[in-house]
ChimeraX commands (.cxc) that place a marker at each C-alpha (Angstrom):
marker #1 position 148.21,50.56,36.27 radius 0.5
marker #1 position 151.48,52.59,36.55 radius 0.5
marker #1 position 154.00,53.82,39.12 radius 0.5
marker #1 position 152.83,57.30,40.06 radius 0.5
marker #1 position 155.85,59.02,41.52 radius 0.5
marker #1 position 159.65,58.53,42.40 radius 0.5
marker #1 position 162.48,56.81,40.44 radius 0.5
marker #1 position 160.31,54.52,38.52 radius 0.5
marker #1 position 157.60,57.32,37.75 radius 0.5
marker #1 position 155.21,56.62,34.83 radius 0.5
marker #1 position 156.61,53.04,34.34 radius 0.5
marker #1 position 153.54,50.94,33.40 radius 0.5
marker #1 position 152.93,47.73,35.50 radius 0.5
marker #1 position 151.76,44.52,33.93 radius 0.5
marker #1 position 148.17,43.87,34.76 radius 0.5
marker #1 position 146.84,40.59,36.38 radius 0.5
marker #1 position 144.69,39.84,33.37 radius 0.5
marker #1 position 142.15,37.08,34.42 radius 0.5
marker #1 position 144.13,36.27,37.61 radius 0.5
marker #1 position 142.16,36.33,40.92 radius 0.5
marker #1 position 143.33,39.66,42.16 radius 0.5
marker #1 position 141.92,43.36,42.34 radius 0.5
marker #1 position 144.76,45.82,42.05 radius 0.5
marker #1 position 144.57,48.95,44.08 radius 0.5
marker #1 position 143.36,51.80,41.76 radius 0.5
marker #1 position 145.88,54.57,40.64 radius 0.5
marker #1 position 143.55,57.04,42.41 radius 0.5
marker #1 position 143.48,55.17,45.68 radius 0.5
marker #1 position 147.29,54.59,45.43 radius 0.5
marker #1 position 147.94,58.26,44.85 radius 0.5
marker #1 position 145.81,59.31,47.83 radius 0.5
marker #1 position 147.29,56.73,50.02 radius 0.5
marker #1 position 150.87,58.05,49.18 radius 0.5
marker #1 position 149.83,61.61,49.51 radius 0.5
marker #1 position 148.86,60.79,53.19 radius 0.5
marker #1 position 152.02,58.87,54.13 radius 0.5
marker #1 position 154.47,60.64,51.87 radius 0.5
marker #1 position 156.81,61.79,54.65 radius 0.5
marker #1 position 156.96,58.24,56.13 radius 0.5
marker #1 position 157.93,56.30,53.20 radius 0.5
marker #1 position 161.71,57.28,52.38 radius 0.5
marker #1 position 164.09,55.03,54.16 radius 0.5
marker #1 position 161.29,52.86,55.59 radius 0.5
marker #1 position 160.92,49.11,55.72 radius 0.5
marker #1 position 157.48,48.46,54.02 radius 0.5
marker #1 position 155.29,45.31,54.03 radius 0.5
marker #1 position 152.70,44.74,51.28 radius 0.5
marker #1 position 150.41,41.96,52.43 radius 0.5
marker #1 position 147.94,40.37,49.85 radius 0.5
marker #1 position 150.28,41.86,47.45 radius 0.5
marker #1 position 148.84,40.78,44.24 radius 0.5
marker #1 position 150.83,42.10,41.29 radius 0.5
marker #1 position 152.73,44.55,43.64 radius 0.5
marker #1 position 151.40,48.03,42.76 radius 0.5
marker #1 position 151.59,49.47,46.26 radius 0.5
marker #1 position 154.76,47.95,47.39 radius 0.5
marker #1 position 156.43,48.91,44.02 radius 0.5
marker #1 position 155.29,52.49,44.58 radius 0.5
marker #1 position 156.76,52.39,48.13 radius 0.5
marker #1 position 160.17,51.30,46.61 radius 0.5
marker #1 position 159.91,54.06,43.84 radius 0.5
marker #1 position 159.36,56.67,46.51 radius 0.5
marker #1 position 162.39,55.78,48.69 radius 0.5
marker #1 position 161.48,52.88,50.91 radius 0.5
marker #1 position 164.69,50.93,51.55 radius 0.5
marker #1 position 162.97,47.62,51.49 radius 0.5
marker #1 position 159.48,46.20,50.51 radius 0.5
marker #1 position 158.43,42.61,51.57 radius 0.5
marker #1 position 155.74,41.34,49.37 radius 0.5
marker #1 position 153.35,38.60,50.68 radius 0.5
marker #1 position 151.58,36.71,48.04 radius 0.5
marker #1 position 150.42,33.15,48.01 radius 0.5
marker #1 position 149.17,32.52,44.24 radius 0.5
marker #1 position 152.26,31.35,42.13 radius 0.5
marker #1 position 150.80,32.71,39.00 radius 0.5
marker #1 position 150.27,36.36,40.58 radius 0.5
marker #1 position 153.86,36.11,42.13 radius 0.5
marker #1 position 155.12,35.58,38.50 radius 0.5
marker #1 position 153.53,38.86,37.43 radius 0.5
marker #1 position 154.78,40.62,40.51 radius 0.5
marker #1 position 158.30,39.45,39.61 radius 0.5
marker #1 position 157.83,40.80,36.08 radius 0.5
marker #1 position 156.67,44.14,37.55 radius 0.5
marker #1 position 159.61,44.41,39.67 radius 0.5
marker #1 position 161.88,43.77,36.72 radius 0.5
marker #1 position 160.12,46.29,34.55 radius 0.5
marker #1 position 160.55,49.10,37.16 radius 0.5
marker #1 position 164.20,48.02,37.99 radius 0.5
marker #1 position 163.23,47.84,41.63 radius 0.5
marker #1 position 163.92,44.25,42.45 radius 0.5
marker #1 position 167.08,44.86,44.50 radius 0.5
marker #1 position 164.86,46.40,47.34 radius 0.5
marker #1 position 162.27,43.60,47.24 radius 0.5
marker #1 position 161.64,40.40,49.00 radius 0.5
marker #1 position 158.73,38.03,47.93 radius 0.5
marker #1 position 157.44,35.73,50.34 radius 0.5
marker #1 position 155.15,33.14,48.73 radius 0.5
marker #1 position 152.83,32.13,51.64 radius 0.5
marker #1 position 149.48,32.86,52.99 radius 0.5
marker #1 position 149.48,36.07,55.14 radius 0.5
marker #1 position 149.31,34.32,58.48 radius 0.5
marker #1 position 152.18,31.86,57.76 radius 0.5
marker #1 position 154.20,34.78,56.36 radius 0.5
marker #1 position 153.63,36.93,59.44 radius 0.5
marker #1 position 154.51,33.94,61.89 radius 0.5
marker #1 position 157.64,33.38,59.87 radius 0.5
marker #1 position 158.65,37.05,59.87 radius 0.5
marker #1 position 158.02,37.45,63.44 radius 0.5
marker #1 position 160.26,34.34,64.29 radius 0.5
marker #1 position 162.96,36.05,62.03 radius 0.5
marker #1 position 162.47,39.48,63.89 radius 0.5
marker #1 position 161.18,41.42,60.87 radius 0.5
marker #1 position 160.10,44.88,61.84 radius 0.5
marker #1 position 158.29,47.27,59.56 radius 0.5
marker #1 position 157.64,50.99,59.71 radius 0.5
marker #1 position 154.63,50.69,57.36 radius 0.5
marker #1 position 152.34,47.61,56.75 radius 0.5
marker #1 position 149.84,47.78,53.85 radius 0.5
marker #1 position 147.27,45.12,53.53 radius 0.5
marker #1 position 144.61,44.77,50.75 radius 0.5
marker #1 position 142.67,41.53,51.62 radius 0.5
marker #1 position 139.93,40.27,49.27 radius 0.5
marker #1 position 136.80,42.50,50.08 radius 0.5
marker #1 position 133.84,41.36,52.21 radius 0.5
marker #1 position 135.34,38.05,53.27 radius 0.5
marker #1 position 136.02,38.81,56.91 radius 0.5
marker #1 position 139.80,39.12,56.25 radius 0.5
marker #1 position 140.16,42.79,57.33 radius 0.5
marker #1 position 139.39,41.89,60.97 radius 0.5
marker #1 position 141.41,38.66,60.72 radius 0.5
marker #1 position 144.50,40.54,59.44 radius 0.5
marker #1 position 144.24,42.84,62.41 radius 0.5
marker #1 position 144.20,39.99,64.69 radius 0.5
marker #1 position 147.15,38.32,62.97 radius 0.5
marker #1 position 149.21,41.48,63.34 radius 0.5
marker #1 position 148.35,41.49,67.15 radius 0.5
marker #1 position 149.38,37.81,67.30 radius 0.5
marker #1 position 152.62,38.38,65.33 radius 0.5
marker #1 position 153.94,41.87,66.21 radius 0.5
marker #1 position 156.02,42.85,63.23 radius 0.5
marker #1 position 154.96,46.55,63.18 radius 0.5
marker #1 position 157.41,49.06,64.83 radius 0.5
marker #1 position 155.79,50.73,67.88 radius 0.5
marker #1 position 155.84,54.12,65.93 radius 0.5
marker #1 position 154.73,52.52,62.66 radius 0.5
marker #1 position 151.45,52.62,60.78 radius 0.5
marker #1 position 149.10,49.87,59.50 radius 0.5
marker #1 position 146.99,50.74,56.53 radius 0.5
marker #1 position 144.09,48.41,55.66 radius 0.5
marker #1 position 142.22,48.59,52.20 radius 0.5
marker #1 position 138.63,47.51,52.36 radius 0.5
marker #1 position 135.40,48.03,50.62 radius 0.5
marker #1 position 133.82,51.26,51.37 radius 0.5
marker #1 position 130.89,49.61,53.18 radius 0.5
marker #1 position 132.77,47.24,55.21 radius 0.5
marker #1 position 132.87,47.85,58.92 radius 0.5
marker #1 position 136.44,48.10,60.55 radius 0.5
marker #1 position 136.96,48.19,64.28 radius 0.5
marker #1 position 137.92,51.32,66.13 radius 0.5
marker #1 position 140.23,49.31,68.46 radius 0.5
marker #1 position 141.69,45.86,67.73 radius 0.5
marker #1 position 144.30,44.63,70.29 radius 0.5
marker #1 position 147.10,47.18,70.25 radius 0.5
marker #1 position 145.81,48.85,67.19 radius 0.5
marker #1 position 143.55,52.22,67.21 radius 0.5
marker #1 position 141.88,53.43,64.13 radius 0.5
marker #1 position 143.60,56.92,63.47 radius 0.5
marker #1 position 141.94,57.93,60.19 radius 0.5
marker #1 position 139.62,56.54,57.53 radius 0.5
marker #1 position 139.09,57.76,54.03 radius 0.5
marker #1 position 136.66,56.59,51.46 radius 0.5
marker #1 position 137.36,56.67,47.66 radius 0.5
marker #1 position 134.29,55.45,45.72 radius 0.5
marker #1 position 133.90,51.71,46.47 radius 0.5
marker #1 position 137.34,51.59,48.46 radius 0.5
marker #1 position 138.27,52.57,51.91 radius 0.5
marker #1 position 141.57,53.12,53.60 radius 0.5
marker #1 position 141.67,52.65,57.40 radius 0.5
marker #1 position 144.96,53.82,59.14 radius 0.5
marker #1 position 145.89,52.29,62.41 radius 0.5
marker #1 position 148.43,53.23,64.90 radius 0.5
marker #1 position 149.73,50.93,67.65 radius 0.5
marker #1 position 149.14,51.79,71.20 radius 0.5
marker #1 position 152.27,53.46,72.64 radius 0.5
marker #1 position 154.46,51.13,74.61 radius 0.5
marker #1 position 153.79,52.97,77.88 radius 0.5
marker #1 position 150.03,53.01,77.27 radius 0.5
marker #1 position 149.79,49.00,76.92 radius 0.5
marker #1 position 149.85,48.48,80.67 radius 0.5
marker #1 position 146.99,50.98,81.37 radius 0.5
marker #1 position 144.06,48.46,80.78 radius 0.5
marker link #1:1,2 radius 0.2
marker link #1:2,3 radius 0.2
marker link #1:3,4 radius 0.2
marker link #1:4,5 radius 0.2
marker link #1:5,6 radius 0.2
marker link #1:6,7 radius 0.2
marker link #1:7,8 radius 0.2
marker link #1:8,9 radius 0.2
marker link #1:9,10 radius 0.2
marker link #1:10,11 radius 0.2
marker link #1:11,12 radius 0.2
marker link #1:12,13 radius 0.2
marker link #1:13,14 radius 0.2
marker link #1:14,15 radius 0.2
marker link #1:15,16 radius 0.2
marker link #1:16,17 radius 0.2
marker link #1:17,18 radius 0.2
marker link #1:18,19 radius 0.2
marker link #1:19,20 radius 0.2
marker link #1:20,21 radius 0.2
marker link #1:21,22 radius 0.2
marker link #1:22,23 radius 0.2
marker link #1:23,24 radius 0.2
marker link #1:24,25 radius 0.2
marker link #1:25,26 radius 0.2
marker link #1:26,27 radius 0.2
marker link #1:27,28 radius 0.2
marker link #1:28,29 radius 0.2
marker link #1:29,30 radius 0.2
marker link #1:30,31 radius 0.2
marker link #1:31,32 radius 0.2
marker link #1:32,33 radius 0.2
marker link #1:33,34 radius 0.2
marker link #1:34,35 radius 0.2
marker link #1:35,36 radius 0.2
marker link #1:36,37 radius 0.2
marker link #1:37,38 radius 0.2
marker link #1:38,39 radius 0.2
marker link #1:39,40 radius 0.2
marker link #1:40,41 radius 0.2
marker link #1:41,42 radius 0.2
marker link #1:42,43 radius 0.2
marker link #1:43,44 radius 0.2
marker link #1:44,45 radius 0.2
marker link #1:45,46 radius 0.2
marker link #1:46,47 radius 0.2
marker link #1:47,48 radius 0.2
marker link #1:48,49 radius 0.2
marker link #1:49,50 radius 0.2
marker link #1:50,51 radius 0.2
marker link #1:51,52 radius 0.2
marker link #1:52,53 radius 0.2
marker link #1:53,54 radius 0.2
marker link #1:54,55 radius 0.2
marker link #1:55,56 radius 0.2
marker link #1:56,57 radius 0.2
marker link #1:57,58 radius 0.2
marker link #1:58,59 radius 0.2
marker link #1:59,60 radius 0.2
marker link #1:60,61 radius 0.2
marker link #1:61,62 radius 0.2
marker link #1:62,63 radius 0.2
marker link #1:63,64 radius 0.2
marker link #1:64,65 radius 0.2
marker link #1:65,66 radius 0.2
marker link #1:66,67 radius 0.2
marker link #1:67,68 radius 0.2
marker link #1:68,69 radius 0.2
marker link #1:69,70 radius 0.2
marker link #1:70,71 radius 0.2
marker link #1:71,72 radius 0.2
marker link #1:72,73 radius 0.2
marker link #1:73,74 radius 0.2
marker link #1:74,75 radius 0.2
marker link #1:75,76 radius 0.2
marker link #1:76,77 radius 0.2
marker link #1:77,78 radius 0.2
marker link #1:78,79 radius 0.2
marker link #1:79,80 radius 0.2
marker link #1:80,81 radius 0.2
marker link #1:81,82 radius 0.2
marker link #1:82,83 radius 0.2
marker link #1:83,84 radius 0.2
marker link #1:84,85 radius 0.2
marker link #1:85,86 radius 0.2
marker link #1:86,87 radius 0.2
marker link #1:87,88 radius 0.2
marker link #1:88,89 radius 0.2
marker link #1:89,90 radius 0.2
marker link #1:90,91 radius 0.2
marker link #1:91,92 radius 0.2
marker link #1:92,93 radius 0.2
marker link #1:93,94 radius 0.2
marker link #1:94,95 radius 0.2
marker link #1:95,96 radius 0.2
marker link #1:96,97 radius 0.2
marker link #1:97,98 radius 0.2
marker link #1:98,99 radius 0.2
marker link #1:99,100 radius 0.2
marker link #1:100,101 radius 0.2
marker link #1:101,102 radius 0.2
marker link #1:102,103 radius 0.2
marker link #1:103,104 radius 0.2
marker link #1:104,105 radius 0.2
marker link #1:105,106 radius 0.2
marker link #1:106,107 radius 0.2
marker link #1:107,108 radius 0.2
marker link #1:108,109 radius 0.2
marker link #1:109,110 radius 0.2
marker link #1:110,111 radius 0.2
marker link #1:111,112 radius 0.2
marker link #1:112,113 radius 0.2
marker link #1:113,114 radius 0.2
marker link #1:114,115 radius 0.2
marker link #1:115,116 radius 0.2
marker link #1:116,117 radius 0.2
marker link #1:117,118 radius 0.2
marker link #1:118,119 radius 0.2
marker link #1:119,120 radius 0.2
marker link #1:120,121 radius 0.2
marker link #1:121,122 radius 0.2
marker link #1:122,123 radius 0.2
marker link #1:123,124 radius 0.2
marker link #1:124,125 radius 0.2
marker link #1:125,126 radius 0.2
marker link #1:126,127 radius 0.2
marker link #1:127,128 radius 0.2
marker link #1:128,129 radius 0.2
marker link #1:129,130 radius 0.2
marker link #1:130,131 radius 0.2
marker link #1:131,132 radius 0.2
marker link #1:132,133 radius 0.2
marker link #1:133,134 radius 0.2
marker link #1:134,135 radius 0.2
marker link #1:135,136 radius 0.2
marker link #1:136,137 radius 0.2
marker link #1:137,138 radius 0.2
marker link #1:138,139 radius 0.2
marker link #1:139,140 radius 0.2
marker link #1:140,141 radius 0.2
marker link #1:141,142 radius 0.2
marker link #1:142,143 radius 0.2
marker link #1:143,144 radius 0.2
marker link #1:144,145 radius 0.2
marker link #1:145,146 radius 0.2
marker link #1:146,147 radius 0.2
marker link #1:147,148 radius 0.2
marker link #1:148,149 radius 0.2
marker link #1:149,150 radius 0.2
marker link #1:150,151 radius 0.2
marker link #1:151,152 radius 0.2
marker link #1:152,153 radius 0.2
marker link #1:153,154 radius 0.2
marker link #1:154,155 radius 0.2
marker link #1:155,156 radius 0.2
marker link #1:156,157 radius 0.2
marker link #1:157,158 radius 0.2
marker link #1:158,159 radius 0.2
marker link #1:159,160 radius 0.2
marker link #1:160,161 radius 0.2
marker link #1:161,162 radius 0.2
marker link #1:162,163 radius 0.2
marker link #1:163,164 radius 0.2
marker link #1:164,165 radius 0.2
marker link #1:165,166 radius 0.2
marker link #1:166,167 radius 0.2
marker link #1:167,168 radius 0.2
marker link #1:168,169 radius 0.2
marker link #1:169,170 radius 0.2
marker link #1:170,171 radius 0.2
marker link #1:171,172 radius 0.2
marker link #1:172,173 radius 0.2
marker link #1:173,174 radius 0.2
marker link #1:174,175 radius 0.2
marker link #1:175,176 radius 0.2
marker link #1:176,177 radius 0.2
marker link #1:177,178 radius 0.2
marker link #1:178,179 radius 0.2
marker link #1:179,180 radius 0.2
marker link #1:180,181 radius 0.2
marker link #1:181,182 radius 0.2
marker link #1:182,183 radius 0.2
marker link #1:183,184 radius 0.2
marker link #1:184,185 radius 0.2
marker link #1:185,186 radius 0.2
marker link #1:186,187 radius 0.2
marker link #1:187,188 radius 0.2
marker link #1:188,189 radius 0.2
marker link #1:189,190 radius 0.2
marker link #1:190,191 radius 0.2
view
């Protein structure tokens, strides 16, 4: 695991060892950031189910002004903190140690708004759809933002979920990325 580009390029990240996480592969991470490269500089980025922080750290390295990491496991959060220290990117980071729904509820109450939200829930546990439902319930994505959901390649994802419409889906081996856009404000009343 490493930072692929930006100010922390080539820095090695501490791996999770035997901790219960599955980091996004460098191949998938590189493909993801090739797709969203123009959206990252100056953005406010959220990394849900952050694990050891590889995706959110990549966003900071590539110019996101802030990344909020949501991770509930205290042992994994310790590795995430070490990775932020190794890369020197801690100043732009905020770690919320809660489950994703509790964190989204709290961020919604505090008026957090993100340009990009990335979520990598555990595969094949029904959390992909649940995460979309949570984002509908707690609207923290800017109306012109993008939500990216990492899933197992064989997992079904909805074309439409509340205010979100699937704009693009890419597969990389046993991993897939689904890119969702919120329905534009003026379109929400057309139902």
